[in-house]
PyMOL Python script that loads the backbone (N, CA, C, O; Angstrom):
from pymol import cmd

cmd.read_pdbstr("""\
ATOM      1  N   ALA A   1     -14.435  19.835 138.850  1.00  0.00           N
ATOM      2  CA  ALA A   1     -14.902  21.197 138.775  1.00  0.00           C
ATOM      3  C   ALA A   1     -15.191  21.750 140.167  1.00  0.00           C
ATOM      4  O   ALA A   1     -14.934  22.923 140.437  1.00  0.00           O
ATOM      5  N   GLU A   2     -15.721  20.913 141.046  1.00  0.00           N
ATOM      6  CA  GLU A   2     -16.003  21.376 142.406  1.00  0.00           C
ATOM      7  C   GLU A   2     -14.713  21.761 143.115  1.00  0.00           C
ATOM      8  O   GLU A   2     -14.671  22.753 143.842  1.00  0.00           O
ATOM      9  N   ASP A   3     -13.656  20.972 142.903  1.00  0.00           N
ATOM     10  CA  ASP A   3     -12.379  21.277 143.535  1.00  0.00           C
ATOM     11  C   ASP A   3     -11.861  22.635 143.075  1.00  0.00           C
ATOM     12  O   ASP A   3     -11.320  23.404 143.869  1.00  0.00           O
ATOM     13  N   MET A   4     -12.030  22.921 141.791  1.00  0.00           N
ATOM     14  CA  MET A   4     -11.573  24.201 141.254  1.00  0.00           C
ATOM     15  C   MET A   4     -12.364  25.347 141.872  1.00  0.00           C
ATOM     16  O   MET A   4     -11.804  26.394 142.195  1.00  0.00           O
ATOM     17  N   GLU A   5     -13.661  25.146 142.032  1.00  0.00           N
ATOM     18  CA  GLU A   5     -14.490  26.190 142.636  1.00  0.00           C
ATOM     19  C   GLU A   5     -14.115  26.394 144.091  1.00  0.00           C
ATOM     20  O   GLU A   5     -14.064  27.526 144.571  1.00  0.00           O
ATOM     21  N   ALA A   6     -13.853  25.304 144.795  1.00  0.00           N
ATOM     22  CA  ALA A   6     -13.478  25.408 146.206  1.00  0.00           C
ATOM     23  C   ALA A   6     -12.125  26.089 146.360  1.00  0.00           C
ATOM     24  O   ALA A   6     -11.900  26.820 147.325  1.00  0.00           O
ATOM     25  N   LEU A   7     -11.240  25.854 145.427  1.00  0.00           N
ATOM     26  CA  LEU A   7      -9.921  26.463 145.458  1.00  0.00           C
ATOM     27  C   LEU A   7     -10.008  27.965 145.247  1.00  0.00           C
ATOM     28  O   LEU A   7      -9.266  28.727 145.866  1.00  0.00           O
ATOM     29  N   GLY A   8     -10.900  28.385 144.388  1.00  0.00           N
ATOM     30  CA  GLY A   8     -11.075  29.808 144.108  1.00  0.00           C
ATOM     31  C   GLY A   8      -9.981  30.345 143.209  1.00  0.00           C
ATOM     32  O   GLY A   8      -8.956  29.697 142.999  1.00  0.00           O
ATOM     33  N   LYS A   9     -10.210  31.530 142.685  1.00  0.00           N
ATOM     34  CA  LYS A   9      -9.262  32.141 141.759  1.00  0.00           C
ATOM     35  C   LYS A   9      -7.898  32.367 142.419  1.00  0.00           C
ATOM     36  O   LYS A   9      -6.862  32.081 141.818  1.00  0.00           O
ATOM     37  N   GLY A  10      -7.898  32.875 143.638  1.00  0.00           N
ATOM     38  CA  GLY A  10      -6.638  33.137 144.333  1.00  0.00           C
ATOM     39  C   GLY A  10      -5.838  31.866 144.568  1.00  0.00           C
ATOM     40  O   GLY A  10      -4.620  31.846 144.391  1.00  0.00           O
ATOM     41  N   GLY A  11      -6.526  30.810 144.965  1.00  0.00           N
ATOM     42  CA  GLY A  11      -5.861  29.529 145.206  1.00  0.00           C
ATOM     43  C   GLY A  11      -5.312  28.933 143.921  1.00  0.00           C
ATOM     44  O   GLY A  11      -4.213  28.379 143.900  1.00  0.00           O
ATOM     45  N   LEU A  12      -6.082  29.051 142.857  1.00  0.00           N
ATOM     46  CA  LEU A  12      -5.634  28.541 141.566  1.00  0.00           C
ATOM     47  C   LEU A  12      -4.398  29.297 141.087  1.00  0.00           C
ATOM     48  O   LEU A  12      -3.442  28.692 140.601  1.00  0.00           O
ATOM     49  N   LEU A  13      -4.422  30.610 141.223  1.00  0.00           N
ATOM     50  CA  LEU A  13      -3.260  31.408 140.820  1.00  0.00           C
ATOM     51  C   LEU A  13      -2.033  31.079 141.666  1.00  0.00           C
ATOM     52  O   LEU A  13      -0.917  31.024 141.149  1.00  0.00           O
ATOM     53  N   ALA A  14      -2.233  30.864 142.946  1.00  0.00           N
ATOM     54  CA  ALA A  14      -1.115  30.494 143.821  1.00  0.00           C
ATOM     55  C   ALA A  14      -0.542  29.140 143.418  1.00  0.00           C
ATOM     56  O   ALA A  14       0.675  28.955 143.410  1.00  0.00           O
ATOM     57  N   ALA A  15      -1.413  28.198 143.086  1.00  0.00           N
ATOM     58  CA  ALA A  15      -0.953  26.876 142.650  1.00  0.00           C
ATOM     59  C   ALA A  15      -0.181  26.976 141.343  1.00  0.00           C
ATOM     60  O   ALA A  15       0.836  26.305 141.169  1.00  0.00           O
ATOM     61  N   MET A  16      -0.656  27.803 140.430  1.00  0.00           N
ATOM     62  CA  MET A  16       0.035  27.973 139.154  1.00  0.00           C
ATOM     63  C   MET A  16       1.410  28.617 139.353  1.00  0.00           C
ATOM     64  O   MET A  16       2.371  28.253 138.675  1.00  0.00           O
ATOM     65  N   ARG A  17       1.504  29.570 140.279  1.00  0.00           N
ATOM     66  CA  ARG A  17       2.800  30.196 140.564  1.00  0.00           C
ATOM     67  C   ARG A  17       3.760  29.175 141.166  1.00  0.00           C
ATOM     68  O   ARG A  17       4.947  29.163 140.837  1.00  0.00           O
ATOM     69  N   ALA A  18       3.248  28.320 142.047  1.00  0.00           N
ATOM     70  CA  ALA A  18       4.093  27.289 142.656  1.00  0.00           C
ATOM     71  C   ALA A  18       4.588  26.307 141.598  1.00  0.00           C
ATOM     72  O   ALA A  18       5.752  25.906 141.624  1.00  0.00           O
ATOM     73  N   LEU A  19       3.730  25.922 140.682  1.00  0.00           N
ATOM     74  CA  LEU A  19       4.138  25.025 139.602  1.00  0.00           C
ATOM     75  C   LEU A  19       5.204  25.671 138.717  1.00  0.00           C
ATOM     76  O   LEU A  19       6.137  25.011 138.260  1.00  0.00           O
ATOM     77  N   ARG A  20       5.048  26.948 138.491  1.00  0.00           N
ATOM     78  CA  ARG A  20       6.010  27.669 137.657  1.00  0.00           C
ATOM     79  C   ARG A  20       7.406  27.674 138.277  1.00  0.00           C
ATOM     80  O   ARG A  20       8.410  27.669 137.565  1.00  0.00           O
ATOM     81  N   ARG A  21       7.459  27.685 139.610  1.00  0.00           N
ATOM     82  CA  ARG A  21       8.743  27.716 140.307  1.00  0.00           C
ATOM     83  C   ARG A  21       9.389  26.325 140.420  1.00  0.00           C
ATOM     84  O   ARG A  21      10.584  26.218 140.698  1.00  0.00           O
ATOM     85  N   MET A  22       8.611  25.275 140.207  1.00  0.00           N
ATOM     86  CA  MET A  22       9.145  23.915 140.339  1.00  0.00           C
ATOM     87  C   MET A  22      10.154  23.624 139.232  1.00  0.00           C
ATOM     88  O   MET A  22       9.935  23.960 138.069  1.00  0.00           O
ATOM     89  N   ASP A  23      11.238  23.009 139.607  1.00  0.00           N
ATOM     90  CA  ASP A  23      12.252  22.605 138.642  1.00  0.00           C
ATOM     91  C   ASP A  23      12.523  21.114 138.853  1.00  0.00           C
ATOM     92  O   ASP A  23      13.223  20.726 139.789  1.00  0.00           O
ATOM     93  N   LEU A  24      11.974  20.307 137.992  1.00  0.00           N
ATOM     94  CA  LEU A  24      12.108  18.861 138.119  1.00  0.00           C
ATOM     95  C   LEU A  24      13.087  18.276 137.103  1.00  0.00           C
ATOM     96  O   LEU A  24      13.098  17.065 136.881  1.00  0.00           O
ATOM     97  N   ARG A  25      13.900  19.116 136.492  1.00  0.00           N
ATOM     98  CA  ARG A  25      14.793  18.647 135.433  1.00  0.00           C
ATOM     99  C   ARG A  25      15.801  17.602 135.897  1.00  0.00           C
ATOM    100  O   ARG A  25      16.284  16.823 135.076  1.00  0.00           O
ATOM    101  N   ALA A  26      16.130  17.560 137.163  1.00  0.00           N
ATOM    102  CA  ALA A  26      17.090  16.575 137.659  1.00  0.00           C
ATOM    103  C   ALA A  26      16.448  15.205 137.883  1.00  0.00           C
ATOM    104  O   ALA A  26      17.162  14.217 138.054  1.00  0.00           O
ATOM    105  N   GLU A  27      15.130  15.129 137.887  1.00  0.00           N
ATOM    106  CA  GLU A  27      14.420  13.894 138.223  1.00  0.00           C
ATOM    107  C   GLU A  27      14.336  12.851 137.102  1.00  0.00           C
ATOM    108  O   GLU A  27      14.481  11.665 137.398  1.00  0.00           O
ATOM    109  N   PRO A  28      14.113  13.216 135.845  1.00  0.00           N
ATOM    110  CA  PRO A  28      13.878  12.195 134.813  1.00  0.00           C
ATOM    111  C   PRO A  28      14.940  11.104 134.684  1.00  0.00           C
ATOM    112  O   PRO A  28      14.562   9.957 134.446  1.00  0.00           O
ATOM    113  N   PRO A  29      16.227  11.371 134.821  1.00  0.00           N
ATOM    114  CA  PRO A  29      17.184  10.266 134.685  1.00  0.00           C
ATOM    115  C   PRO A  29      16.981   9.135 135.693  1.00  0.00           C
ATOM    116  O   PRO A  29      17.412   8.008 135.448  1.00  0.00           O
ATOM    117  N   ALA A  30      16.337   9.417 136.809  1.00  0.00           N
ATOM    118  CA  ALA A  30      16.084   8.394 137.825  1.00  0.00           C
ATOM    119  C   ALA A  30      14.859   7.536 137.487  1.00  0.00           C
ATOM    120  O   ALA A  30      14.625   6.511 138.127  1.00  0.00           O
ATOM    121  N   ILE A  31      14.090   7.947 136.497  1.00  0.00           N
ATOM    122  CA  ILE A  31      12.889   7.196 136.104  1.00  0.00           C
ATOM    123  C   ILE A  31      13.321   6.133 135.099  1.00  0.00           C
ATOM    124  O   ILE A  31      13.710   6.453 133.976  1.00  0.00           O
ATOM    125  N   THR A  32      13.252   4.884 135.504  1.00  0.00           N
ATOM    126  CA  THR A  32      13.752   3.812 134.656  1.00  0.00           C
ATOM    127  C   THR A  32      12.656   3.064 133.905  1.00  0.00           C
ATOM    128  O   THR A  32      12.955   2.212 133.069  1.00  0.00           O
ATOM    129  N   ALA A  33      11.417   3.364 134.185  1.00  0.00           N
ATOM    130  CA  ALA A  33      10.314   2.688 133.494  1.00  0.00           C
ATOM    131  C   ALA A  33      10.233   3.162 132.047  1.00  0.00           C
ATOM    132  O   ALA A  33      10.478   4.334 131.764  1.00  0.00           O
ATOM    133  N   PRO A  34       9.890   2.257 131.129  1.00  0.00           N
ATOM    134  CA  PRO A  34       9.685   2.687 129.748  1.00  0.00           C
ATOM    135  C   PRO A  34       8.556   3.712 129.692  1.00  0.00           C
ATOM    136  O   PRO A  34       7.593   3.625 130.453  1.00  0.00           O
ATOM    137  N   ALA A  35       8.676   4.662 128.807  1.00  0.00           N
ATOM    138  CA  ALA A  35       7.666   5.719 128.721  1.00  0.00           C
ATOM    139  C   ALA A  35       7.449   6.141 127.273  1.00  0.00           C
ATOM    140  O   ALA A  35       8.357   6.070 126.444  1.00  0.00           O
ATOM    141  N   TRP A  36       6.247   6.574 126.992  1.00  0.00           N
ATOM    142  CA  TRP A  36       5.902   7.217 125.725  1.00  0.00           C
ATOM    143  C   TRP A  36       5.551   8.657 126.034  1.00  0.00           C
ATOM    144  O   TRP A  36       4.893   8.937 127.036  1.00  0.00           O
ATOM    145  N   VAL A  37       5.978   9.562 125.191  1.00  0.00           N
ATOM    146  CA  VAL A  37       5.610  10.964 125.304  1.00  0.00           C
ATOM    147  C   VAL A  37       4.870  11.305 124.013  1.00  0.00           C
ATOM    148  O   VAL A  37       5.436  11.236 122.922  1.00  0.00           O
ATOM    149  N   PHE A  38       3.611  11.669 124.153  1.00  0.00           N
ATOM    150  CA  PHE A  38       2.762  11.984 123.011  1.00  0.00           C
ATOM    151  C   PHE A  38       2.592  13.495 122.892  1.00  0.00           C
ATOM    152  O   PHE A  38       2.432  14.187 123.897  1.00  0.00           O
ATOM    153  N   CYS A  39       2.625  14.002 121.666  1.00  0.00           N
ATOM    154  CA  CYS A  39       2.372  15.414 121.443  1.00  0.00           C
ATOM    155  C   CYS A  39       1.924  15.616 120.004  1.00  0.00           C
ATOM    156  O   CYS A  39       2.370  14.917 119.095  1.00  0.00           O
ATOM    157  N   GLY A  40       1.046  16.571 119.816  1.00  0.00           N
ATOM    158  CA  GLY A  40       0.613  16.922 118.477  1.00  0.00           C
ATOM    159  C   GLY A  40       1.657  17.782 117.777  1.00  0.00           C
ATOM    160  O   GLY A  40       2.307  18.620 118.401  1.00  0.00           O
ATOM    161  N   GLU A  41       1.807  17.568 116.488  1.00  0.00           N
ATOM    162  CA  GLU A  41       2.781  18.315 115.691  1.00  0.00           C
ATOM    163  C   GLU A  41       2.533  19.823 115.725  1.00  0.00           C
ATOM    164  O   GLU A  41       3.476  20.611 115.654  1.00  0.00           O
ATOM    165  N   ARG A  42       1.254  20.225 115.834  1.00  0.00           N
ATOM    166  CA  ARG A  42       0.916  21.648 115.829  1.00  0.00           C
ATOM    167  C   ARG A  42       0.726  22.216 117.242  1.00  0.00           C
ATOM    168  O   ARG A  42       0.245  23.338 117.401  1.00  0.00           O
ATOM    169  N   ASP A  43       1.098  21.451 118.251  1.00  0.00           N
ATOM    170  CA  ASP A  43       0.999  21.924 119.641  1.00  0.00           C
ATOM    171  C   ASP A  43       2.249  22.737 119.958  1.00  0.00           C
ATOM    172  O   ASP A  43       3.180  22.248 120.597  1.00  0.00           O
ATOM    173  N   ARG A  44       2.250  23.969 119.506  1.00  0.00           N
ATOM    174  CA  ARG A  44       3.442  24.819 119.620  1.00  0.00           C
ATOM    175  C   ARG A  44       3.871  25.070 121.060  1.00  0.00           C
ATOM    176  O   ARG A  44       5.057  25.253 121.333  1.00  0.00           O
ATOM    177  N   VAL A  45       2.919  25.080 121.973  1.00  0.00           N
ATOM    178  CA  VAL A  45       3.246  25.352 123.372  1.00  0.00           C
ATOM    179  C   VAL A  45       3.959  24.164 124.012  1.00  0.00           C
ATOM    180  O   VAL A  45       4.938  24.353 124.734  1.00  0.00           O
ATOM    181  N   ASN A  46       3.489  22.950 123.762  1.00  0.00           N
ATOM    182  CA  ASN A  46       4.006  21.781 124.463  1.00  0.00           C
ATOM    183  C   ASN A  46       5.035  20.958 123.694  1.00  0.00           C
ATOM    184  O   ASN A  46       5.706  20.115 124.291  1.00  0.00           O
ATOM    185  N   LEU A  47       5.177  21.174 122.407  1.00  0.00           N
ATOM    186  CA  LEU A  47       6.101  20.362 121.623  1.00  0.00           C
ATOM    187  C   LEU A  47       7.552  20.471 122.104  1.00  0.00           C
ATOM    188  O   LEU A  47       8.221  19.443 122.211  1.00  0.00           O
ATOM    189  N   PRO A  48       8.065  21.658 122.396  1.00  0.00           N
ATOM    190  CA  PRO A  48       9.441  21.714 122.924  1.00  0.00           C
ATOM    191  C   PRO A  48       9.590  20.949 124.243  1.00  0.00           C
ATOM    192  O   PRO A  48      10.596  20.272 124.457  1.00  0.00           O
ATOM    193  N   ALA A  49       8.608  21.054 125.113  1.00  0.00           N
ATOM    194  CA  ALA A  49       8.669  20.332 126.390  1.00  0.00           C
ATOM    195  C   ALA A  49       8.594  18.827 126.167  1.00  0.00           C
ATOM    196  O   ALA A  49       9.297  18.063 126.828  1.00  0.00           O
ATOM    197  N   ALA A  50       7.745  18.399 125.238  1.00  0.00           N
ATOM    198  CA  ALA A  50       7.637  16.966 124.941  1.00  0.00           C
ATOM    199  C   ALA A  50       8.969  16.421 124.453  1.00  0.00           C
ATOM    200  O   ALA A  50       9.393  15.342 124.867  1.00  0.00           O
ATOM    201  N   ARG A  51       9.619  17.153 123.586  1.00  0.00           N
ATOM    202  CA  ARG A  51      10.936  16.727 123.089  1.00  0.00           C
ATOM    203  C   ARG A  51      11.954  16.660 124.227  1.00  0.00           C
ATOM    204  O   ARG A  51      12.739  15.714 124.308  1.00  0.00           O
ATOM    205  N   SER A  52      11.940  17.657 125.099  1.00  0.00           N
ATOM    206  CA  SER A  52      12.884  17.681 126.229  1.00  0.00           C
ATOM    207  C   SER A  52      12.629  16.533 127.193  1.00  0.00           C
ATOM    208  O   SER A  52      13.567  15.887 127.659  1.00  0.00           O
ATOM    209  N   ILE A  53      11.365  16.280 127.491  1.00  0.00           N
ATOM    210  CA  ILE A  53      11.019  15.200 128.422  1.00  0.00           C
ATOM    211  C   ILE A  53      11.446  13.857 127.842  1.00  0.00           C
ATOM    212  O   ILE A  53      12.045  13.039 128.540  1.00  0.00           O
ATOM    213  N   ALA A  54      11.137  13.627 126.562  1.00  0.00           N
ATOM    214  CA  ALA A  54      11.516  12.360 125.932  1.00  0.00           C
ATOM    215  C   ALA A  54      13.037  12.186 125.911  1.00  0.00           C
ATOM    216  O   ALA A  54      13.537  11.077 126.100  1.00  0.00           O
ATOM    217  N   ALA A  55      13.759  13.258 125.687  1.00  0.00           N
ATOM    218  CA  ALA A  55      15.222  13.183 125.669  1.00  0.00           C
ATOM    219  C   ALA A  55      15.795  12.942 127.068  1.00  0.00           C
ATOM    220  O   ALA A  55      16.840  12.307 127.211  1.00  0.00           O
ATOM    221  N   ALA A  56      15.119  13.441 128.088  1.00  0.00           N
ATOM    222  CA  ALA A  56      15.621  13.324 129.457  1.00  0.00           C
ATOM    223  C   ALA A  56      15.336  11.970 130.089  1.00  0.00           C
ATOM    224  O   ALA A  56      16.077  11.528 130.967  1.00  0.00           O
ATOM    225  N   LEU A  57      14.277  11.311 129.656  1.00  0.00           N
ATOM    226  CA  LEU A  57      13.938  10.005 130.230  1.00  0.00           C
ATOM    227  C   LEU A  57      14.809   8.928 129.589  1.00  0.00           C
ATOM    228  O   LEU A  57      14.924   8.880 128.364  1.00  0.00           O
ATOM    229  N   PRO A  58      15.427   8.060 130.399  1.00  0.00           N
ATOM    230  CA  PRO A  58      16.339   7.065 129.851  1.00  0.00           C
ATOM    231  C   PRO A  58      15.716   6.089 128.853  1.00  0.00           C
ATOM    232  O   PRO A  58      16.382   5.665 127.909  1.00  0.00           O
ATOM    233  N   ASP A  59      14.451   5.731 129.051  1.00  0.00           N
ATOM    234  CA  ASP A  59      13.815   4.739 128.181  1.00  0.00           C
ATOM    235  C   ASP A  59      12.496   5.282 127.627  1.00  0.00           C
ATOM    236  O   ASP A  59      11.440   4.678 127.813  1.00  0.00           O
ATOM    237  N   ALA A  60      12.569   6.418 126.951  1.00  0.00           N
ATOM    238  CA  ALA A  60      11.354   7.056 126.428  1.00  0.00           C
ATOM    239  C   ALA A  60      11.360   7.071 124.913  1.00  0.00           C
ATOM    240  O   ALA A  60      12.406   7.100 124.264  1.00  0.00           O
ATOM    241  N   ARG A  61      10.161   7.051 124.380  1.00  0.00           N
ATOM    242  CA  ARG A  61       9.957   7.222 122.945  1.00  0.00           C
ATOM    243  C   ARG A  61       9.017   8.399 122.762  1.00  0.00           C
ATOM    244  O   ARG A  61       8.078   8.590 123.535  1.00  0.00           O
ATOM    245  N   LEU A  62       9.279   9.173 121.744  1.00  0.00           N
ATOM    246  CA  LEU A  62       8.461  10.350 121.453  1.00  0.00           C
ATOM    247  C   LEU A  62       7.577  10.056 120.251  1.00  0.00           C
ATOM    248  O   LEU A  62       8.050   9.587 119.216  1.00  0.00           O
ATOM    249  N   TRP A  63       6.298  10.334 120.400  1.00  0.00           N
ATOM    250  CA  TRP A  63       5.330  10.169 119.307  1.00  0.00           C
ATOM    251  C   TRP A  63       4.771  11.549 118.999  1.00  0.00           C
ATOM    252  O   TRP A  63       4.028  12.118 119.799  1.00  0.00           O
ATOM    253  N   ILE A  64       5.123  12.080 117.851  1.00  0.00           N
ATOM    254  CA  ILE A  64       4.594  13.369 117.415  1.00  0.00           C
ATOM    255  C   ILE A  64       3.534  13.072 116.367  1.00  0.00           C
ATOM    256  O   ILE A  64       3.838  12.548 115.295  1.00  0.00           O
ATOM    257  N   ALA A  65       2.307  13.402 116.676  1.00  0.00           N
ATOM    258  CA  ALA A  65       1.172  13.109 115.798  1.00  0.00           C
ATOM    259  C   ALA A  65       1.106  14.122 114.662  1.00  0.00           C
ATOM    260  O   ALA A  65       0.919  15.313 114.912  1.00  0.00           O
ATOM    261  N   PRO A  66       1.255  13.677 113.434  1.00  0.00           N
ATOM    262  CA  PRO A  66       1.219  14.586 112.284  1.00  0.00           C
ATOM    263  C   PRO A  66      -0.094  15.360 112.195  1.00  0.00           C
ATOM    264  O   PRO A  66      -1.179  14.785 112.285  1.00  0.00           O
ATOM    265  N   GLY A  67       0.025  16.657 112.019  1.00  0.00           N
ATOM    266  CA  GLY A  67      -1.145  17.519 111.829  1.00  0.00           C
ATOM    267  C   GLY A  67      -1.999  17.748 113.059  1.00  0.00           C
ATOM    268  O   GLY A  67      -2.988  18.478 112.991  1.00  0.00           O
ATOM    269  N   ALA A  68      -1.643  17.142 114.184  1.00  0.00           N
ATOM    270  CA  ALA A  68      -2.471  17.236 115.389  1.00  0.00           C
ATOM    271  C   ALA A  68      -2.056  18.434 116.242  1.00  0.00           C
ATOM    272  O   ALA A  68      -0.898  18.852 116.246  1.00  0.00           O
ATOM    273  N   GLY A  69      -3.035  18.966 116.958  1.00  0.00           N
ATOM    274  CA  GLY A  69      -2.789  20.083 117.853  1.00  0.00           C
ATOM    275  C   GLY A  69      -2.766  19.646 119.301  1.00  0.00           C
ATOM    276  O   GLY A  69      -2.496  18.484 119.604  1.00  0.00           O
ATOM    277  N   HIS A  70      -3.049  20.578 120.196  1.00  0.00           N
ATOM    278  CA  HIS A  70      -2.968  20.341 121.633  1.00  0.00           C
ATOM    279  C   HIS A  70      -3.964  19.292 122.121  1.00  0.00           C
ATOM    280  O   HIS A  70      -3.613  18.442 122.939  1.00  0.00           O
ATOM    281  N   LEU A  71      -5.185  19.343 121.635  1.00  0.00           N
ATOM    282  CA  LEU A  71      -6.217  18.413 122.107  1.00  0.00           C
ATOM    283  C   LEU A  71      -6.462  17.285 121.116  1.00  0.00           C
ATOM    284  O   LEU A  71      -7.612  16.927 120.857  1.00  0.00           O
ATOM    285  N   TRP A  72      -5.397  16.721 120.561  1.00  0.00           N
ATOM    286  CA  TRP A  72      -5.589  15.714 119.533  1.00  0.00           C
ATOM    287  C   TRP A  72      -6.243  14.456 120.064  1.00  0.00           C
ATOM    288  O   TRP A  72      -6.850  13.717 119.290  1.00  0.00           O
ATOM    289  N   ASN A  73      -6.144  14.186 121.347  1.00  0.00           N
ATOM    290  CA  ASN A  73      -6.850  13.037 121.907  1.00  0.00           C
ATOM    291  C   ASN A  73      -8.368  13.233 121.832  1.00  0.00           C
ATOM    292  O   ASN A  73      -9.119  12.258 121.826  1.00  0.00           O
ATOM    293  N   VAL A  74      -8.813  14.474 121.777  1.00  0.00           N
ATOM    294  CA  VAL A  74     -10.238  14.783 121.647  1.00  0.00           C
ATOM    295  C   VAL A  74     -10.596  15.055 120.190  1.00  0.00           C
ATOM    296  O   VAL A  74     -11.556  14.492 119.663  1.00  0.00           O
ATOM    297  N   ASP A  75      -9.817  15.923 119.543  1.00  0.00           N
ATOM    298  CA  ASP A  75     -10.115  16.341 118.176  1.00  0.00           C
ATOM    299  C   ASP A  75      -9.876  15.243 117.145  1.00  0.00           C
ATOM    300  O   ASP A  75     -10.566  15.192 116.127  1.00  0.00           O
ATOM    301  N   SER A  76      -8.921  14.378 117.395  1.00  0.00           N
ATOM    302  CA  SER A  76      -8.588  13.289 116.474  1.00  0.00           C
ATOM    303  C   SER A  76      -8.479  11.995 117.272  1.00  0.00           C
ATOM    304  O   SER A  76      -7.427  11.357 117.299  1.00  0.00           O
ATOM    305  N   SER A  77      -9.570  11.618 117.918  1.00  0.00           N
ATOM    306  CA  SER A  77      -9.523  10.489 118.849  1.00  0.00           C
ATOM    307  C   SER A  77      -9.113   9.185 118.178  1.00  0.00           C
ATOM    308  O   SER A  77      -8.431   8.371 118.801  1.00  0.00           O
ATOM    309  N   ALA A  78      -9.505   8.962 116.932  1.00  0.00           N
ATOM    310  CA  ALA A  78      -9.106   7.728 116.247  1.00  0.00           C
ATOM    311  C   ALA A  78      -7.587   7.685 116.075  1.00  0.00           C
ATOM    312  O   ALA A  78      -6.961   6.646 116.285  1.00  0.00           O
ATOM    313  N   GLN A  79      -7.004   8.816 115.693  1.00  0.00           N
ATOM    314  CA  GLN A  79      -5.550   8.900 115.533  1.00  0.00           C
ATOM    315  C   GLN A  79      -4.862   8.678 116.882  1.00  0.00           C
ATOM    316  O   GLN A  79      -3.865   7.962 116.968  1.00  0.00           O
ATOM    317  N   PHE A  80      -5.401   9.293 117.925  1.00  0.00           N
ATOM    318  CA  PHE A  80      -4.830   9.131 119.257  1.00  0.00           C
ATOM    319  C   PHE A  80      -4.928   7.678 119.723  1.00  0.00           C
ATOM    320  O   PHE A  80      -3.958   7.118 120.232  1.00  0.00           O
ATOM    321  N   ASN A  81      -6.104   7.074 119.546  1.00  0.00           N
ATOM    322  CA  ASN A  81      -6.291   5.687 119.976  1.00  0.00           C
ATOM    323  C   ASN A  81      -5.368   4.733 119.222  1.00  0.00           C
ATOM    324  O   ASN A  81      -4.875   3.761 119.795  1.00  0.00           O
ATOM    325  N   GLU A  82      -5.137   5.005 117.951  1.00  0.00           N
ATOM    326  CA  GLU A  82      -4.217   4.179 117.183  1.00  0.00           C
ATOM    327  C   GLU A  82      -2.791   4.308 117.733  1.00  0.00           C
ATOM    328  O   GLU A  82      -2.089   3.309 117.884  1.00  0.00           O
ATOM    329  N   ALA A  83      -2.371   5.531 118.030  1.00  0.00           N
ATOM    330  CA  ALA A  83      -1.038   5.751 118.594  1.00  0.00           C
ATOM    331  C   ALA A  83      -0.911   5.077 119.960  1.00  0.00           C
ATOM    332  O   ALA A  83       0.100   4.438 120.253  1.00  0.00           O
ATOM    333  N   LEU A  84      -1.928   5.221 120.780  1.00  0.00           N
ATOM    334  CA  LEU A  84      -1.914   4.614 122.106  1.00  0.00           C
ATOM    335  C   LEU A  84      -1.900   3.096 121.991  1.00  0.00           C
ATOM    336  O   LEU A  84      -1.164   2.423 122.712  1.00  0.00           O
ATOM    337  N   GLY A  85      -2.713   2.555 121.085  1.00  0.00           N
ATOM    338  CA  GLY A  85      -2.716   1.109 120.870  1.00  0.00           C
ATOM    339  C   GLY A  85      -1.348   0.611 120.436  1.00  0.00           C
ATOM    340  O   GLY A  85      -0.887  -0.432 120.899  1.00  0.00           O
ATOM    341  N   HIS A  86      -0.706   1.346 119.559  1.00  0.00           N
ATOM    342  CA  HIS A  86       0.647   0.983 119.127  1.00  0.00           C
ATOM    343  C   HIS A  86       1.603   0.992 120.317  1.00  0.00           C
ATOM    344  O   HIS A  86       2.390   0.062 120.497  1.00  0.00           O
ATOM    345  N   ALA A  87       1.532   2.039 121.120  1.00  0.00           N
ATOM    346  CA  ALA A  87       2.419   2.169 122.270  1.00  0.00           C
ATOM    347  C   ALA A  87       2.205   1.036 123.279  1.00  0.00           C
ATOM    348  O   ALA A  87       3.145   0.590 123.936  1.00  0.00           O
ATOM    349  N   LEU A  88       0.969   0.586 123.390  1.00  0.00           N
ATOM    350  CA  LEU A  88       0.646  -0.475 124.335  1.00  0.00           C
ATOM    351  C   LEU A  88       0.822  -1.873 123.730  1.00  0.00           C
ATOM    352  O   LEU A  88       0.597  -2.880 124.400  1.00  0.00           O
ATOM    353  N   GLY A  89       1.222  -1.921 122.470  1.00  0.00           N
ATOM    354  CA  GLY A  89       1.489  -3.207 121.841  1.00  0.00           C
ATOM    355  C   GLY A  89       0.305  -3.821 121.119  1.00  0.00           C
ATOM    356  O   GLY A  89       0.396  -4.959 120.657  1.00  0.00           O
ATOM    357  N   ALA A  90      -0.788  -3.112 121.011  1.00  0.00           N
ATOM    358  CA  ALA A  90      -1.958  -3.629 120.308  1.00  0.00           C
ATOM    359  C   ALA A  90      -1.703  -3.577 118.808  1.00  0.00           C
ATOM    360  O   ALA A  90      -0.998  -2.691 118.326  1.00  0.00           O
ATOM    361  N   PRO A  91      -2.274  -4.524 118.070  1.00  0.00           N
ATOM    362  CA  PRO A  91      -2.100  -4.459 116.617  1.00  0.00           C
ATOM    363  C   PRO A  91      -2.787  -3.229 116.051  1.00  0.00           C
ATOM    364  O   PRO A  91      -3.865  -2.843 116.502  1.00  0.00           O
ATOM    365  N   LEU A  92      -2.159  -2.623 115.065  1.00  0.00           N
ATOM    366  CA  LEU A  92      -2.726  -1.448 114.402  1.00  0.00           C
ATOM    367  C   LEU A  92      -3.742  -1.892 113.370  1.00  0.00           C
ATOM    368  O   LEU A  92      -3.620  -2.970 112.790  1.00  0.00           O
ATOM    369  N   LYS A  93      -4.747  -1.058 113.143  1.00  0.00           N
ATOM    370  CA  LYS A  93      -5.722  -1.346 112.096  1.00  0.00           C
ATOM    371  C   LYS A  93      -5.053  -1.182 110.739  1.00  0.00           C
ATOM    372  O   LYS A  93      -4.166  -0.344 110.577  1.00  0.00           O
ATOM    373  N   PRO A  94      -5.478  -1.986 109.757  1.00  0.00           N
ATOM    374  CA  PRO A  94      -4.876  -1.829 108.417  1.00  0.00           C
ATOM    375  C   PRO A  94      -5.243  -0.517 107.774  1.00  0.00           C
ATOM    376  O   PRO A  94      -4.817  -0.238 106.653  1.00  0.00           O
TER     377      PRO A  94
END
""", "prot")
cmd.dss("prot")
cmd.show_as("cartoon", "prot")
cmd.util.cbc("prot")
cmd.orient("prot")
């Protein structure tokens, strides 16, 4: 929070504009590490990007959490932890 305050509104807006101009679409094929892409089913803003990222990464799996929204790691932490545990190889609860 202190960093955001130090950056100020103008700095934050400039950073957001710079991010908007970034085009990293050529980069994912070079990433060879296995990856999971998590997204909530009701996260309308990020779901298309999650699908694109998972499709672009050579060794990625997409996990779409049923009924979950943007903050499902907070709003449905048990569901998120179960998905994360599965992705990390932990046994799932019965």
